[in-house]
C-alpha positions in Angstrom: 91.9 147.2 69.6 93.0 147.4 73.3 89.6 149.3 73.5 87.5 146.4 72.2 89.4 143.9 74.7 89.1 146.1 77.5 85.2 146.0 76.2 85.0 142.4 76.1 86.9 141.6 79.2 84.5 144.3 81.4 81.1 142.8 79.7 82.3 139.3 80.3 83.6 140.1 84.1 79.8 142.1 84.6 78.2 139.0 83.0 79.9 136.4 85.5 79.4 138.3 88.3 75.9 138.6 87.7 75.9 135.0 87.3 77.2 133.9 90.1 74.8 136.4 92.0 72.1 134.8 90.6 73.4 131.0 91.3 73.9 131.8 94.6 70.6 133.3 95.4 69.0 130.4 94.0 71.5 128.0 95.8 70.3 129.9 99.0 66.4 129.4 98.1 66.8 126.1 97.7 69.1 125.4 101.2 66.1 127.7 103.1 63.4 126.3 101.4 60.7 127.1 104.2 62.2 130.6 105.6 65.3 131.7 107.1 65.1 131.1 110.8 67.7 133.8 111.6 65.6 136.8 110.3 63.4 138.5 112.6 60.9 140.0 110.6 60.0 140.3 106.8 58.6 137.7 104.3 61.8 135.8 104.6 61.3 134.8 108.2 57.7 134.3 108.1 57.6 131.6 105.6 59.8 129.7 108.5 58.1 130.6 111.4 55.0 128.8 111.3 53.0 130.5 114.1 53.9 134.5 115.0 50.9 134.9 117.6 51.4 137.4 120.1 50.8 136.8 124.0 48.9 139.1 126.4 52.1 140.7 127.8 54.6 141.8 125.2 52.8 140.8 121.9 55.6 138.1 121.3 55.3 134.4 120.6 54.8 132.4 123.9 52.1 131.1 126.4 50.1 133.5 128.6 48.2 132.9 131.5 44.7 131.7 130.7 43.0 131.0 134.2 42.3 133.5 136.9 44.7 133.3 140.0 44.0 130.0 142.2 46.2 129.4 145.4 46.2 125.7 144.6 47.7 126.4 141.2 51.6 126.5 140.5 52.2 129.7 138.3 55.3 129.7 136.3 56.9 132.7 134.5 59.4 132.3 132.1 61.7 135.1 130.8 64.0 135.2 128.4 65.3 136.1 124.8 65.5 134.7 121.6 66.2 131.2 122.8 63.2 131.3 125.4 61.3 132.9 122.5 62.3 129.7 120.4 64.5 131.3 117.6 65.5 128.8 114.9 61.8 126.6 115.9 59.0 126.7 113.2 56.1 126.0 115.5 56.2 127.2 119.2 54.6 124.3 120.5 58.1 123.0 120.5 59.8 125.6 122.5 61.2 124.9 125.5 58.4 126.6 127.4 56.0 125.0 125.6 57.7 121.4 126.4 58.2 122.3 130.0 54.1 123.0 130.4 53.3 119.9 128.7 55.7 117.6 131.3 54.6 119.5 134.2 50.9 119.1 133.0 51.7 115.6 133.1 52.7 115.7 136.7 50.1 118.1 137.9 47.0 119.5 135.7 47.4 122.5 138.5 50.1 124.4 136.3 49.9 127.2 134.5 52.9 128.9 132.4 53.5 132.4 131.0 56.2 133.6 128.8 57.8 137.0 128.6 60.5 136.7 125.9 61.4 138.7 122.6 64.8 138.2 120.3 67.2 141.1 121.6 66.0 141.2 125.5 68.7 142.1 127.9 68.7 142.0 131.9 67.0 145.5 131.9 64.5 144.3 129.6 63.8 141.3 131.6 63.9 143.8 134.8 61.4 146.2 133.2 59.1 143.2 132.0 59.0 142.0 135.9 58.3 145.2 137.2 55.4 145.9 134.7 54.1 142.5 134.6 55.1 140.4 138.2 52.1 141.7 140.5 49.5 141.0 137.7 51.0 137.9 137.3 51.9 137.0 140.5 54.3 133.9 139.4 55.4 131.1 142.2 58.3 130.6 140.6 60.5 132.5 137.8 62.8 130.5 135.0 64.9 133.3 133.9 67.2 132.4 130.8 69.5 134.9 129.7 72.9 134.7 127.7 76.3 135.6 128.4 76.2 139.0 126.3 72.9 139.7 128.2 74.9 140.9 131.5 76.0 144.0 130.2 73.7 146.5 132.4 75.2 149.6 131.7 74.5 150.6 127.7 76.2 153.8 127.9 79.9 152.2 127.8 79.0 150.1 125.0 80.9 150.7 122.1 79.2 152.3 119.3 77.9 150.1 116.4 79.0 150.7 113.1 77.0 149.7 110.2 78.5 148.2 107.3 79.0 150.3 104.1 76.1 148.6 101.9 73.8 149.4 104.4 73.3 152.9 103.5 72.4 152.5 100.2 68.8 153.2 99.6 66.0 150.3 99.7 68.6 148.1 101.5 66.0 147.4 104.2 63.1 146.5 101.5 65.9 144.6 99.6 66.7 142.6 102.8 63.1 141.3 103.0 63.3 139.9 99.3 66.7 138.9 98.6 68.2 136.0 100.5 71.9 137.6 100.0 71.3 141.1 101.0 69.4 139.1 104.0 72.8 137.5 105.1 74.4 140.9 105.0 
């Protein structure tokens, strides 16, 4: 009799656990109907971000110069990380560099803005990009957006990142792209 009770309790626990997981997944999918803005890649974020077209410099979302260098034209280079890239903004036309460009064009139609930004860029990445593209772009003004986490220049002194135990499960990355519960883990 005790074995039957343990068997029933185990089946009930597994059933309730599966029901909770399915309910949570449905709930998350209703909340994030258009996709998830916290994901950097995969099907979940592709549903959220309406445009992922790359610019000429780092093939990331953002503006690039379209005209040849003109001495009478103001050339602005905006560098940054996910904030400049537009993390959490569906359409890049709503990002702050795009809004800045529209506002500047209202005052002077001789303005060009280029953006070199990517999620996770840090101080050394910005410096590398400026060395790579600075001479070709020849900006008059550089707007540099950074976050407090970007200030650590010496990457060797950082503590090693430890991965959560469940990330070692085979197919974890594929599951992250398909299942919201896994995507947030």
